[in-house]
N, CA, C, O and the ligand as a Tripos MOL2 file, in Angstrom:
@<TRIPOS>MOLECULE
protein
  301   299    76     0     0
PROTEIN
NO_CHARGES

@<TRIPOS>ATOM
      1 N          18.2800  -21.3210    9.9040 N.3       1 MET1
      2 CA         17.6170  -22.4670    9.3610 C.3       1 MET1
      3 C          18.6020  -23.2380    8.4770 C.2       1 MET1
      4 O          19.6890  -22.7760    8.1300 O.2       1 MET1
      5 N          18.1200  -24.5010    8.1260 N.am      2 GLU2
      6 CA         19.0240  -25.2740    7.2180 C.3       2 GLU2
      7 C          18.8900  -24.8370    5.8120 C.2       2 GLU2
      8 O          17.8150  -24.4630    5.3420 O.2       2 GLU2
      9 N          19.9980  -24.8880    5.1490 N.am      3 CYS3
     10 CA         19.9630  -24.4660    3.7170 C.3       3 CYS3
     11 C          19.3240  -25.6260    2.8980 C.2       3 CYS3
     12 O          19.7230  -26.7860    3.0000 O.2       3 CYS3
     13 N          18.3350  -25.2520    2.1020 N.am      4 VAL4
     14 CA         17.6320  -26.3400    1.2580 C.3       4 VAL4
     15 C          18.3280  -26.6160   -0.0290 C.2       4 VAL4
     16 O          17.9990  -27.5720   -0.7310 O.2       4 VAL4
     17 N          19.3470  -25.7420   -0.3700 N.am      5 VAL5
     18 CA         20.1200  -26.0210   -1.6620 C.3       5 VAL5
     19 C          21.2160  -26.9730   -1.4930 C.2       5 VAL5
     20 O          21.2560  -27.9540   -2.2350 O.2       5 VAL5
     21 N          22.1950  -26.7750   -0.5120 N.am      6 CYS6
     22 CA         23.2290  -27.6400   -0.3050 C.3       6 CYS6
     23 C          23.0360  -28.6850    0.8220 C.2       6 CYS6
     24 O          23.7790  -29.6600    0.9340 O.2       6 CYS6
     25 N          21.9480  -28.4170    1.6880 N.am      7 LYS7
     26 CA         21.6130  -29.3230    2.6830 C.3       7 LYS7
     27 C          22.7100  -29.6030    3.7240 C.2       7 LYS7
     28 O          22.6120  -30.5410    4.5150 O.2       7 LYS7
     29 N          23.7440  -28.7710    3.7000 N.am      8 HIS8
     30 CA         24.7810  -28.8350    4.6390 C.3       8 HIS8
     31 C          24.8910  -27.6810    5.5460 C.2       8 HIS8
     32 O          25.0320  -27.8130    6.7610 O.2       8 HIS8
     33 N          24.8260  -26.5590    4.9480 N.am      9 GLY9
     34 CA         25.0070  -25.2890    5.8060 C.3       9 GLY9
     35 C          23.7750  -24.9300    6.5470 C.2       9 GLY9
     36 O          22.6730  -25.4290    6.3210 O.2       9 GLY9
     37 N          24.0540  -23.9520    7.5280 N.am     10 THR10
     38 CA         22.9840  -23.3090    8.1160 C.3      10 THR10
     39 C          23.1520  -21.8420    7.7610 C.2      10 THR10
     40 O          24.2300  -21.3910    7.3760 O.2      10 THR10
     41 N          22.1080  -21.1500    7.8940 N.am     11 THR11
     42 CA         22.0340  -19.7000    7.4870 C.3      11 THR11
     43 C          22.3590  -18.7310    8.5330 C.2      11 THR11
     44 O          22.0070  -19.0200    9.6770 O.2      11 THR11
     45 N          22.9640  -17.6450    8.3320 N.am     12 TYR12
     46 CA         23.2140  -16.6150    9.1880 C.3      12 TYR12
     47 C          22.6510  -15.2820    8.6170 C.2      12 TYR12
     48 O          22.4980  -15.1330    7.4050 O.2      12 TYR12
     49 N          22.3430  -14.3040    9.5420 N.am     13 LYS13
     50 CA         21.7060  -13.1270    9.1790 C.3      13 LYS13
     51 C          22.8110  -12.1690    8.5380 C.2      13 LYS13
     52 O          23.8380  -11.9130    9.1660 O.2      13 LYS13
     53 N          22.5820  -11.6830    7.3540 N.am     14 GLY14
     54 CA         23.5820  -10.8340    6.7380 C.3      14 GLY14
     55 C          22.8830   -9.9280    5.7620 C.2      14 GLY14
     56 O          21.6770   -9.7140    5.8820 O.2      14 GLY14
     57 N          23.6030   -9.3860    4.7930 N.am     15 HIS15
     58 CA         23.1440   -8.4800    3.8560 C.3      15 HIS15
     59 C          23.5910   -8.9320    2.5080 C.2      15 HIS15
     60 O          24.7050   -9.4300    2.3440 O.2      15 HIS15
     61 N          22.6870   -8.7550    1.4890 N.am     16 VAL16
     62 CA         23.1450   -9.1550    0.1340 C.3      16 VAL16
     63 C          22.7490   -8.0340   -0.8320 C.2      16 VAL16
     64 O          21.8290   -7.2670   -0.5480 O.2      16 VAL16
     65 N          23.3940   -7.9460   -1.8960 N.am     17 THR17
     66 CA         23.0650   -7.0440   -2.9740 C.3      17 THR17
     67 C          22.3410   -7.7930   -4.0800 C.2      17 THR17
     68 O          22.8680   -8.7590   -4.6320 O.2      17 THR17
     69 N          21.1850   -7.3660   -4.3880 N.am     18 VAL18
     70 CA         20.3570   -8.0020   -5.3930 C.3      18 VAL18
     71 C          20.2320   -7.1200   -6.6450 C.2      18 VAL18
     72 O          19.8810   -5.9420   -6.5780 O.2      18 VAL18
     73 N          20.5220   -7.7180   -7.7310 N.am     19 LYS19
     74 CA         20.5050   -6.7660   -8.9570 C.3      19 LYS19
     75 C          19.1580   -7.1510   -9.8130 C.2      19 LYS19
     76 O          18.8440   -8.3020  -10.1170 O.2      19 LYS19
     77 N          18.4400   -5.9870  -10.1360 N.am     20 LEU20
     78 CA         17.3550   -6.1860  -10.8880 C.3      20 LEU20
     79 C          17.6300   -5.4190  -12.2750 C.2      20 LEU20
     80 O          17.8770   -4.2130  -12.2920 O.2      20 LEU20
     81 N          17.5730   -6.1520  -13.3520 N.am     21 GLU21
     82 CA         17.9050   -5.5340  -14.6530 C.3      21 GLU21
     83 C          16.7720   -5.6730  -15.6740 C.2      21 GLU21
     84 O          16.2770   -6.7690  -15.9350 O.2      21 GLU21
     85 N          16.3810   -4.5390  -16.2370 N.am     22 ARG22
     86 CA         15.3820   -4.5190  -17.1170 C.3      22 ARG22
     87 C          15.7080   -3.4910  -18.2570 C.2      22 ARG22
     88 O          15.9350   -2.3120  -17.9860 O.2      22 ARG22
     89 N          15.7230   -3.9410  -19.4600 N.am     23 ARG23
     90 CA         16.0400   -3.0660  -20.5230 C.3      23 ARG23
     91 C          17.2600   -2.2540  -20.1550 C.2      23 ARG23
     92 O          18.3550   -2.7500  -19.8880 O.2      23 ARG23
     93 N          16.9660   -0.9040  -20.1650 N.am     24 GLU24
     94 CA         18.0680    0.0400  -19.8560 C.3      24 GLU24
     95 C          18.4370    0.2840  -18.3760 C.2      24 GLU24
     96 O          19.4110    0.9540  -18.0320 O.2      24 GLU24
     97 N          17.5300   -0.3480  -17.4890 N.am     25 SER25
     98 CA         17.5270   -0.0050  -16.1240 C.3      25 SER25
     99 C          18.3010   -1.0780  -15.2400 C.2      25 SER25
    100 O          18.0940   -2.2860  -15.3550 O.2      25 SER25
    101 N          19.1560   -0.5610  -14.4050 N.am     26 ILE26
    102 CA         19.6920   -1.4450  -13.4080 C.3      26 ILE26
    103 C          19.3840   -0.9490  -11.9550 C.2      26 ILE26
    104 O          19.6830    0.1940  -11.6090 O.2      26 ILE26
    105 N          18.8550   -1.7290  -11.2230 N.am     27 VAL27
    106 CA         18.5090   -1.2920   -9.8450 C.3      27 VAL27
    107 C          19.2200   -2.3070   -8.8300 C.2      27 VAL27
    108 O          19.0610   -3.5260   -8.8930 O.2      27 VAL27
    109 N          19.9310   -1.7290   -7.9940 N.am     28 LEU28
    110 CA         20.6030   -2.5950   -6.9590 C.3      28 LEU28
    111 C          19.9270   -2.4620   -5.6730 C.2      28 LEU28
    112 O          19.5870   -1.3560   -5.2540 O.2      28 LEU28
    113 N          19.7230   -3.5150   -5.0460 N.am     29 PHE29
    114 CA         19.1080   -3.5380   -3.6430 C.3      29 PHE29
    115 C          20.0550   -4.0420   -2.7490 C.2      29 PHE29
    116 O          20.6380   -5.1050   -2.9650 O.2      29 PHE29
    117 N          20.2620   -3.3000   -1.6820 N.am     30 LYS30
    118 CA         20.9660   -3.7440   -0.4170 C.3      30 LYS30
    119 C          20.0440   -4.1210    0.5700 C.2      30 LYS30
    120 O          19.3940   -3.2360    1.1260 O.2      30 LYS30
    121 N          19.8760   -5.3840    0.8960 N.am     31 VAL31
    122 CA         18.7930   -5.8370    1.7030 C.3      31 VAL31
    123 C          19.3190   -6.9170    2.6460 C.2      31 VAL31
    124 O          20.2870   -7.6260    2.3690 O.2      31 VAL31
    125 N          18.6160   -6.9950    3.7820 N.am     32 PRO32
    126 CA         18.9580   -8.1780    4.7600 C.3      32 PRO32
    127 C          18.5480   -9.4740    4.1310 C.2      32 PRO32
    128 O          17.6030   -9.5340    3.3440 O.2      32 PRO32
    129 N          19.3090  -10.5730    4.5060 N.am     33 ALA33
    130 CA         18.8920  -11.8380    3.9750 C.3      33 ALA33
    131 C          19.4860  -12.9090    4.9220 C.2      33 ALA33
    132 O          20.3620  -12.6260    5.7390 O.2      33 ALA33
    133 N          18.9720  -14.1450    4.7770 N.am     34 ASP34
    134 CA         19.6480  -15.1970    5.4600 C.3      34 ASP34
    135 C          20.5220  -15.9240    4.4940 C.2      34 ASP34
    136 O          20.0960  -16.3920    3.4390 O.2      34 ASP34
    137 N          21.8060  -16.0030    4.9070 N.am     35 ILE35
    138 CA         22.8260  -16.5290    3.8640 C.3      35 ILE35
    139 C          23.3750  -17.8180    4.4180 C.2      35 ILE35
    140 O          23.6680  -17.9850    5.6020 O.2      35 ILE35
    141 N          23.4890  -18.7180    3.4570 N.am     36 CYS36
    142 CA         24.0860  -20.0290    3.8750 C.3      36 CYS36
    143 C          25.6560  -19.9040    4.0950 C.2      36 CYS36
    144 O          26.3940  -19.3380    3.2890 O.2      36 CYS36
    145 N          26.0520  -20.4550    5.1930 N.am     37 GLU37
    146 CA         27.4520  -20.3520    5.4640 C.3      37 GLU37
    147 C          28.2750  -21.2770    4.6010 C.2      37 GLU37
    148 O          29.4950  -21.1410    4.5100 O.2      37 GLU37
    149 N          27.6240  -22.1860    3.9910 N.am     38 ASN38
    150 CA         28.3330  -23.2020    3.1690 C.3      38 ASN38
    151 C          28.3630  -22.8920    1.6430 C.2      38 ASN38
    152 O          29.4150  -22.8990    1.0050 O.2      38 ASN38
    153 N          27.1340  -22.6170    1.0910 N.am     39 CYS39
    154 CA         27.2020  -22.4000   -0.3640 C.3      39 CYS39
    155 C          26.8600  -20.9710   -0.7350 C.2      39 CYS39
    156 O          26.8720  -20.6010   -1.9090 O.2      39 CYS39
    157 N          26.5450  -20.1420    0.3120 N.am     40 GLU40
    158 CA         26.3090  -18.7020    0.1420 C.3      40 GLU40
    159 C          24.9750  -18.4690   -0.6450 C.2      40 GLU40
    160 O          24.7780  -17.3610   -1.1450 O.2      40 GLU40
    161 N          24.0790  -19.4410   -0.7710 N.am     41 HIS41
    162 CA         22.7600  -19.2040   -1.3390 C.3      41 HIS41
    163 C          22.1690  -18.2240   -0.2910 C.2      41 HIS41
    164 O          22.5210  -18.2670    0.8880 O.2      41 HIS41
    165 N          21.3130  -17.3950   -0.7340 N.am     42 PHE42
    166 CA         20.6770  -16.4300    0.2540 C.3      42 PHE42
    167 C          19.1450  -16.5730    0.0400 C.2      42 PHE42
    168 O          18.6310  -16.9470   -1.0140 O.2      42 PHE42
    169 N          18.4900  -16.2320    1.1600 N.am     43 TYR43
    170 CA         16.9650  -16.3630    1.3080 C.3      43 TYR43
    171 C          16.4810  -14.9750    1.7480 C.2      43 TYR43
    172 O          16.8290  -14.4090    2.7840 O.2      43 TYR43
    173 N          15.6690  -14.5220    0.8640 N.am     44 LEU44
    174 CA         15.0150  -13.1910    1.3420 C.3      44 LEU44
    175 C          13.5690  -13.5030    1.9830 C.2      44 LEU44
    176 O          12.8290  -14.3990    1.5750 O.2      44 LEU44
    177 N          13.2990  -12.6870    2.9790 N.am     45 ASP45
    178 CA         11.9440  -12.9810    3.4650 C.3      45 ASP45
    179 C          10.8920  -12.3450    2.5500 C.2      45 ASP45
    180 O          11.1980  -11.5340    1.6750 O.2      45 ASP45
    181 N           9.6610  -12.7420    2.7870 N.am     46 GLU46
    182 CA          8.6490  -12.4330    1.7620 C.3      46 GLU46
    183 C           8.4940  -10.8800    1.6270 C.2      46 GLU46
    184 O           8.3060  -10.3660    0.5240 O.2      46 GLU46
    185 N           8.5770  -10.1540    2.7710 N.am     47 HIS47
    186 CA          8.3140   -8.7660    2.7460 C.3      47 HIS47
    187 C           9.4300   -8.0950    1.8510 C.2      47 HIS47
    188 O           9.1550   -7.2410    1.0080 O.2      47 HIS47
    189 N          10.6750   -8.5350    2.0920 N.am     48 THR48
    190 CA         11.8270   -7.9510    1.3280 C.3      48 THR48
    191 C          11.7040   -8.1780   -0.0870 C.2      48 THR48
    192 O          12.0000   -7.2890   -0.8850 O.2      48 THR48
    193 N          11.2370   -9.4450   -0.4990 N.am     49 ALA49
    194 CA         11.0100   -9.7120   -1.9730 C.3      49 ALA49
    195 C          10.0300   -8.8560   -2.5370 C.2      49 ALA49
    196 O          10.2490   -8.4190   -3.6670 O.2      49 ALA49
    197 N           8.8500   -8.5000   -1.8690 N.am     50 ILE50
    198 CA          7.9620   -7.6290   -2.2170 C.3      50 ILE50
    199 C           8.3950   -6.2610   -2.5050 C.2      50 ILE50
    200 O           8.0510   -5.6410   -3.5110 O.2      50 ILE50
    201 N           9.2120   -5.7870   -1.5270 N.am     51 VAL51
    202 CA          9.7860   -4.4650   -1.6790 C.3      51 VAL51
    203 C          10.7120   -4.3660   -2.8280 C.2      51 VAL51
    204 O          10.7480   -3.3310   -3.4940 O.2      51 VAL51
    205 N          11.4570   -5.3740   -3.0950 N.am     52 ILE52
    206 CA         12.3080   -5.4120   -4.2750 C.3      52 ILE52
    207 C          11.5050   -5.2380   -5.4970 C.2      52 ILE52
    208 O          11.7680   -4.3400   -6.2960 O.2      52 ILE52
    209 N          10.5200   -6.0790   -5.6720 N.am     53 LEU53
    210 CA          9.6830   -6.0260   -6.8300 C.3      53 LEU53
    211 C           8.9760   -4.5720   -7.0220 C.2      53 LEU53
    212 O           9.0160   -3.9810   -8.1010 O.2      53 LEU53
    213 N           8.4170   -4.1280   -6.0300 N.am     54 ASN54
    214 CA          7.7080   -2.8040   -6.0800 C.3      54 ASN54
    215 C           8.5980   -1.6750   -6.3680 C.2      54 ASN54
    216 O           8.3130   -0.8590   -7.2430 O.2      54 ASN54
    217 N           9.7510   -1.5940   -5.6070 N.am     55 GLU55
    218 CA         10.7020   -0.5020   -5.7690 C.3      55 GLU55
    219 C          11.4530   -0.5100   -7.1820 C.2      55 GLU55
    220 O          11.7970    0.4720   -7.8380 O.2      55 GLU55
    221 N          11.6230   -1.8800   -7.4900 N.am     56 GLY56
    222 CA         12.2720   -2.0950   -8.7870 C.3      56 GLY56
    223 C          11.3710   -1.5290   -9.9750 C.2      56 GLY56
    224 O          11.8620   -0.8150  -10.8500 O.2      56 GLY56
    225 N          10.1050   -1.8670   -9.9560 N.am     57 GLU57
    226 CA          9.0950   -1.5120  -11.0250 C.3      57 GLU57
    227 C           9.0290    0.0440  -11.0210 C.2      57 GLU57
    228 O           8.9930    0.7050  -12.0590 O.2      57 GLU57
    229 N           9.0160    0.5640   -9.7930 N.am     58 LYS58
    230 CA          8.9040    2.0070   -9.7220 C.3      58 LYS58
    231 C          10.0200    2.7200  -10.3110 C.2      58 LYS58
    232 O           9.8510    3.6790  -11.0630 O.2      58 LYS58
    233 N          11.2840    2.2200   -9.9460 N.am     59 ALA59
    234 CA         12.4910    2.9220  -10.5400 C.3      59 ALA59
    235 C          12.5120    2.7710  -12.1360 C.2      59 ALA59
    236 O          12.8930    3.6790  -12.8760 O.2      59 ALA59
    237 N          12.0910    1.6070  -12.5530 N.am     60 ILE60
    238 CA         12.1990    1.3110  -13.9820 C.3      60 ILE60
    239 C          11.1480    2.2290  -14.6760 C.2      60 ILE60
    240 O          11.4530    2.8720  -15.6810 O.2      60 ILE60
    241 N          10.0030    2.2750  -14.1680 N.am     61 LYS61
    242 CA          8.8860    3.2710  -14.7550 C.3      61 LYS61
    243 C           9.3900    4.7190  -14.7720 C.2      61 LYS61
    244 O           9.0800    5.5180  -15.6560 O.2      61 LYS61
    245 N          10.1980    5.0060  -13.7200 N.am     62 GLN62
    246 CA         10.5770    6.4930  -13.6590 C.3      62 GLN62
    247 C          11.8630    6.6300  -14.5910 C.2      62 GLN62
    248 O          12.4290    7.7170  -14.7090 O.2      62 GLN62
    249 N          12.2600    5.5900  -15.1850 N.am     63 GLY63
    250 CA         13.2110    5.6740  -16.2750 C.3      63 GLY63
    251 C          14.7100    5.7360  -15.6860 C.2      63 GLY63
    252 O          15.6200    6.2530  -16.3340 O.2      63 GLY63
    253 N          14.8870    5.2080  -14.4900 N.am     64 ALA64
    254 CA         16.1320    5.2430  -13.8250 C.3      64 ALA64
    255 C          17.0830    4.3520  -14.5700 C.2      64 ALA64
    256 O          16.7530    3.2010  -14.8550 O.2      64 ALA64
    257 N          18.2550    4.8480  -14.8940 N.am     65 GLU65
    258 CA         19.2720    3.9940  -15.4490 C.3      65 GLU65
    259 C          19.9730    3.1660  -14.5310 C.2      65 GLU65
    260 O          20.2550    1.9890  -14.7550 O.2      65 GLU65
    261 N          20.2860    3.8690  -13.3690 N.am     66 PHE66
    262 CA         20.9490    3.1250  -12.2780 C.3      66 PHE66
    263 C          20.4820    3.6330  -11.0330 C.2      66 PHE66
    264 O          20.3810    4.8450  -10.8450 O.2      66 PHE66
    265 N          20.1670    2.7170  -10.0990 N.am     67 LYS67
    266 CA         19.6780    3.2130   -8.7740 C.3      67 LYS67
    267 C          20.0510    2.1910   -7.6860 C.2      67 LYS67
    268 O          20.0060    0.9790   -7.8970 O.2      67 LYS67
    269 N          20.4090    2.7150   -6.5570 N.am     68 VAL68
    270 CA         20.6750    1.8980   -5.4310 C.3      68 VAL68
    271 C          19.6400    2.0590   -4.3830 C.2      68 VAL68
    272 O          19.3700    3.1900   -3.9800 O.2      68 VAL68
    273 N          19.0290    0.9940   -3.9030 N.am     69 VAL69
    274 CA         18.0180    1.0780   -2.9390 C.3      69 VAL69
    275 C          18.4170    0.3410   -1.6550 C.2      69 VAL69
    276 O          18.6370   -0.8700   -1.6810 O.2      69 VAL69
    277 N          18.5080    1.0500   -0.5580 N.am     70 ARG70
    278 CA         18.8110    0.2930    0.6690 C.3      70 ARG70
    279 C          17.5580    0.0460    1.4040 C.2      70 ARG70
    280 O          16.7770    0.9680    1.6410 O.2      70 ARG70
    281 N          17.3420   -1.1670    1.7710 N.am     71 TYR71
    282 CA         16.1030   -1.4730    2.5680 C.3      71 TYR71
    283 C          16.4340   -2.2840    3.8460 C.2      71 TYR71
    284 O          16.9680   -3.3900    3.7620 O.2      71 TYR71
    285 N          16.1230   -1.7400    4.9770 N.am     72 GLY72
    286 CA         16.3640   -2.5500    6.2300 C.3      72 GLY72
    287 C          17.8560   -2.7750    6.3960 C.2      72 GLY72
    288 O          18.2440   -3.7950    6.9660 O.2      72 GLY72
    289 N          18.7340   -1.8540    5.9160 N.am     73 TRP73
    290 CA         20.1010   -2.0530    5.9300 C.3      73 TRP73
    291 C          20.6650   -1.5170    7.2340 C.2      73 TRP73
    292 O          20.6980   -0.2980    7.4080 O.2      73 TRP73
    293 N          21.1130   -2.3620    8.1650 N.am     74 VAL74
    294 CA         21.7200   -1.8160    9.3860 C.3      74 VAL74
    295 C          23.2400   -2.0900    9.2880 C.2      74 VAL74
    296 O          23.7000   -3.2210    9.1340 O.2      74 VAL74
    297 N          23.9380   -1.0300    9.3830 N.am     75 ALA75
    298 CA         25.3890   -1.1090    9.3090 C.3      75 ALA75
    299 C          25.9660   -1.7610   10.3780 C.2      75 ALA75
    300 O          27.1890   -1.8950   10.4330 O.2      75 ALA75
    301 ZN         23.7340  -23.9280    1.3300 Zn       76 ZN76
@<TRIPOS>BOND
     1     1     2 1
     2     2     3 1
     3     3     4 2
     4     3     5 am
     5     5     6 1
     6     6     7 1
     7     7     8 2
     8     7     9 am
     9     9    10 1
    10    10    11 1
    11    11    12 2
    12    11    13 am
    13    13    14 1
    14    14    15 1
    15    15    16 2
    16    15    17 am
    17    17    18 1
    18    18    19 1
    19    19    20 2
    20    19    21 am
    21    21    22 1
    22    22    23 1
    23    23    24 2
    24    23    25 am
    25    25    26 1
    26    26    27 1
    27    27    28 2
    28    27    29 am
    29    29    30 1
    30    30    31 1
    31    31    32 2
    32    31    33 am
    33    33    34 1
    34    34    35 1
    35    35    36 2
    36    35    37 am
    37    37    38 1
    38    38    39 1
    39    39    40 2
    40    39    41 am
    41    41    42 1
    42    42    43 1
    43    43    44 2
    44    43    45 am
    45    45    46 1
    46    46    47 1
    47    47    48 2
    48    47    49 am
    49    49    50 1
    50    50    51 1
    51    51    52 2
    52    51    53 am
    53    53    54 1
    54    54    55 1
    55    55    56 2
    56    55    57 am
    57    57    58 1
    58    58    59 1
    59    59    60 2
    60    59    61 am
    61    61    62 1
    62    62    63 1
    63    63    64 2
    64    63    65 am
    65    65    66 1
    66    66    67 1
    67    67    68 2
    68    67    69 am
    69    69    70 1
    70    70    71 1
    71    71    72 2
    72    71    73 am
    73    73    74 1
    74    74    75 1
    75    75    76 2
    76    75    77 am
    77    77    78 1
    78    78    79 1
    79    79    80 2
    80    79    81 am
    81    81    82 1
    82    82    83 1
    83    83    84 2
    84    83    85 am
    85    85    86 1
    86    86    87 1
    87    87    88 2
    88    87    89 am
    89    89    90 1
    90    90    91 1
    91    91    92 2
    92    91    93 am
    93    93    94 1
    94    94    95 1
    95    95    96 2
    96    95    97 am
    97    97    98 1
    98    98    99 1
    99    99   100 2
   100    99   101 am
   101   101   102 1
   102   102   103 1
   103   103   104 2
   104   103   105 am
   105   105   106 1
   106   106   107 1
   107   107   108 2
   108   107   109 am
   109   109   110 1
   110   110   111 1
   111   111   112 2
   112   111   113 am
   113   113   114 1
   114   114   115 1
   115   115   116 2
   116   115   117 am
   117   117   118 1
   118   118   119 1
   119   119   120 2
   120   119   121 am
   121   121   122 1
   122   122   123 1
   123   123   124 2
   124   123   125 am
   125   125   126 1
   126   126   127 1
   127   127   128 2
   128   127   129 am
   129   129   130 1
   130   130   131 1
   131   131   132 2
   132   131   133 am
   133   133   134 1
   134   134   135 1
   135   135   136 2
   136   135   137 am
   137   137   138 1
   138   138   139 1
   139   139   140 2
   140   139   141 am
   141   141   142 1
   142   142   143 1
   143   143   144 2
   144   143   145 am
   145   145   146 1
   146   146   147 1
   147   147   148 2
   148   147   149 am
   149   149   150 1
   150   150   151 1
   151   151   152 2
   152   151   153 am
   153   153   154 1
   154   154   155 1
   155   155   156 2
   156   155   157 am
   157   157   158 1
   158   158   159 1
   159   159   160 2
   160   159   161 am
   161   161   162 1
   162   162   163 1
   163   163   164 2
   164   163   165 am
   165   165   166 1
   166   166   167 1
   167   167   168 2
   168   167   169 am
   169   169   170 1
   170   170   171 1
   171   171   172 2
   172   171   173 am
   173   173   174 1
   174   174   175 1
   175   175   176 2
   176   175   177 am
   177   177   178 1
   178   178   179 1
   179   179   180 2
   180   179   181 am
   181   181   182 1
   182   182   183 1
   183   183   184 2
   184   183   185 am
   185   185   186 1
   186   186   187 1
   187   187   188 2
   188   187   189 am
   189   189   190 1
   190   190   191 1
   191   191   192 2
   192   191   193 am
   193   193   194 1
   194   194   195 1
   195   195   196 2
   196   195   197 am
   197   197   198 1
   198   198   199 1
   199   199   200 2
   200   199   201 am
   201   201   202 1
   202   202   203 1
   203   203   204 2
   204   203   205 am
   205   205   206 1
   206   206   207 1
   207   207   208 2
   208   207   209 am
   209   209   210 1
   210   210   211 1
   211   211   212 2
   212   211   213 am
   213   213   214 1
   214   214   215 1
   215   215   216 2
   216   215   217 am
   217   217   218 1
   218   218   219 1
   219   219   220 2
   220   219   221 am
   221   221   222 1
   222   222   223 1
   223   223   224 2
   224   223   225 am
   225   225   226 1
   226   226   227 1
   227   227   228 2
   228   227   229 am
   229   229   230 1
   230   230   231 1
   231   231   232 2
   232   231   233 am
   233   233   234 1
   234   234   235 1
   235   235   236 2
   236   235   237 am
   237   237   238 1
   238   238   239 1
   239   239   240 2
   240   239   241 am
   241   241   242 1
   242   242   243 1
   243   243   244 2
   244   243   245 am
   245   245   246 1
   246   246   247 1
   247   247   248 2
   248   247   249 am
   249   249   250 1
   250   250   251 1
   251   251   252 2
   252   251   253 am
   253   253   254 1
   254   254   255 1
   255   255   256 2
   256   255   257 am
   257   257   258 1
   258   258   259 1
   259   259   260 2
   260   259   261 am
   261   261   262 1
   262   262   263 1
   263   263   264 2
   264   263   265 am
   265   265   266 1
   266   266   267 1
   267   267   268 2
   268   267   269 am
   269   269   270 1
   270   270   271 1
   271   271   272 2
   272   271   273 am
   273   273   274 1
   274   274   275 1
   275   275   276 2
   276   275   277 am
   277   277   278 1
   278   278   279 1
   279   279   280 2
   280   279   281 am
   281   281   282 1
   282   282   283 1
   283   283   284 2
   284   283   285 am
   285   285   286 1
   286   286   287 1
   287   287   288 2
   288   287   289 am
   289   289   290 1
   290   290   291 1
   291   291   292 2
   292   291   293 am
   293   293   294 1
   294   294   295 1
   295   295   296 2
   296   295   297 am
   297   297   298 1
   298   298   299 1
   299   299   300 2
@<TRIPOS>SUBSTRUCTURE
     1 MET1         2 RESIDUE 1 A MET
     2 GLU2         6 RESIDUE 1 A GLU
     3 CYS3        10 RESIDUE 1 A CYS
     4 VAL4        14 RESIDUE 1 A VAL
     5 VAL5        18 RESIDUE 1 A VAL
     6 CYS6        22 RESIDUE 1 A CYS
     7 LYS7        26 RESIDUE 1 A LYS
     8 HIS8        30 RESIDUE 1 A HIS
     9 GLY9        34 RESIDUE 1 A GLY
    10 THR10       38 RESIDUE 1 A THR
    11 THR11       42 RESIDUE 1 A THR
    12 TYR12       46 RESIDUE 1 A TYR
    13 LYS13       50 RESIDUE 1 A LYS
    14 GLY14       54 RESIDUE 1 A GLY
    15 HIS15       58 RESIDUE 1 A HIS
    16 VAL16       62 RESIDUE 1 A VAL
    17 THR17       66 RESIDUE 1 A THR
    18 VAL18       70 RESIDUE 1 A VAL
    19 LYS19       74 RESIDUE 1 A LYS
    20 LEU20       78 RESIDUE 1 A LEU
    21 GLU21       82 RESIDUE 1 A GLU
    22 ARG22       86 RESIDUE 1 A ARG
    23 ARG23       90 RESIDUE 1 A ARG
    24 GLU24       94 RESIDUE 1 A GLU
    25 SER25       98 RESIDUE 1 A SER
    26 ILE26      102 RESIDUE 1 A ILE
    27 VAL27      106 RESIDUE 1 A VAL
    28 LEU28      110 RESIDUE 1 A LEU
    29 PHE29      114 RESIDUE 1 A PHE
    30 LYS30      118 RESIDUE 1 A LYS
    31 VAL31      122 RESIDUE 1 A VAL
    32 PRO32      126 RESIDUE 1 A PRO
    33 ALA33      130 RESIDUE 1 A ALA
    34 ASP34      134 RESIDUE 1 A ASP
    35 ILE35      138 RESIDUE 1 A ILE
    36 CYS36      142 RESIDUE 1 A CYS
    37 GLU37      146 RESIDUE 1 A GLU
    38 ASN38      150 RESIDUE 1 A ASN
    39 CYS39      154 RESIDUE 1 A CYS
    40 GLU40      158 RESIDUE 1 A GLU
    41 HIS41      162 RESIDUE 1 A HIS
    42 PHE42      166 RESIDUE 1 A PHE
    43 TYR43      170 RESIDUE 1 A TYR
    44 LEU44      174 RESIDUE 1 A LEU
    45 ASP45      178 RESIDUE 1 A ASP
    46 GLU46      182 RESIDUE 1 A GLU
    47 HIS47      186 RESIDUE 1 A HIS
    48 THR48      190 RESIDUE 1 A THR
    49 ALA49      194 RESIDUE 1 A ALA
    50 ILE50      198 RESIDUE 1 A ILE
    51 VAL51      202 RESIDUE 1 A VAL
    52 ILE52      206 RESIDUE 1 A ILE
    53 LEU53      210 RESIDUE 1 A LEU
    54 ASN54      214 RESIDUE 1 A ASN
    55 GLU55      218 RESIDUE 1 A GLU
    56 GLY56      222 RESIDUE 1 A GLY
    57 GLU57      226 RESIDUE 1 A GLU
    58 LYS58      230 RESIDUE 1 A LYS
    59 ALA59      234 RESIDUE 1 A ALA
    60 ILE60      238 RESIDUE 1 A ILE
    61 LYS61      242 RESIDUE 1 A LYS
    62 GLN62      246 RESIDUE 1 A GLN
    63 GLY63      250 RESIDUE 1 A GLY
    64 ALA64      254 RESIDUE 1 A ALA
    65 GLU65      258 RESIDUE 1 A GLU
    66 PHE66      262 RESIDUE 1 A PHE
    67 LYS67      266 RESIDUE 1 A LYS
    68 VAL68      270 RESIDUE 1 A VAL
    69 VAL69      274 RESIDUE 1 A VAL
    70 ARG70      278 RESIDUE 1 A ARG
    71 TYR71      282 RESIDUE 1 A TYR
    72 GLY72      286 RESIDUE 1 A GLY
    73 TRP73      290 RESIDUE 1 A TRP
    74 VAL74      294 RESIDUE 1 A VAL
    75 ALA75      298 RESIDUE 1 A ALA
    76 ZN76       301 GROUP 0 **** ****
């Protein structure tokens, strides 16, 4: 798809690391995303965004200081 941020690039399927930080907790998510070849802005699909929120809240509630969550990550 066309990137709506820079309006120049098109996106390719790749993986990104998303950081969620809350108080003492840091949760890193390694998830699939559509990444702009030009400006590197990335787009998560709706389901992935929900997983990040849910898993992030769960890890924070469990008092995780640092956690890495892989979701849909295909090497
Ligand atoms: Zn772009």
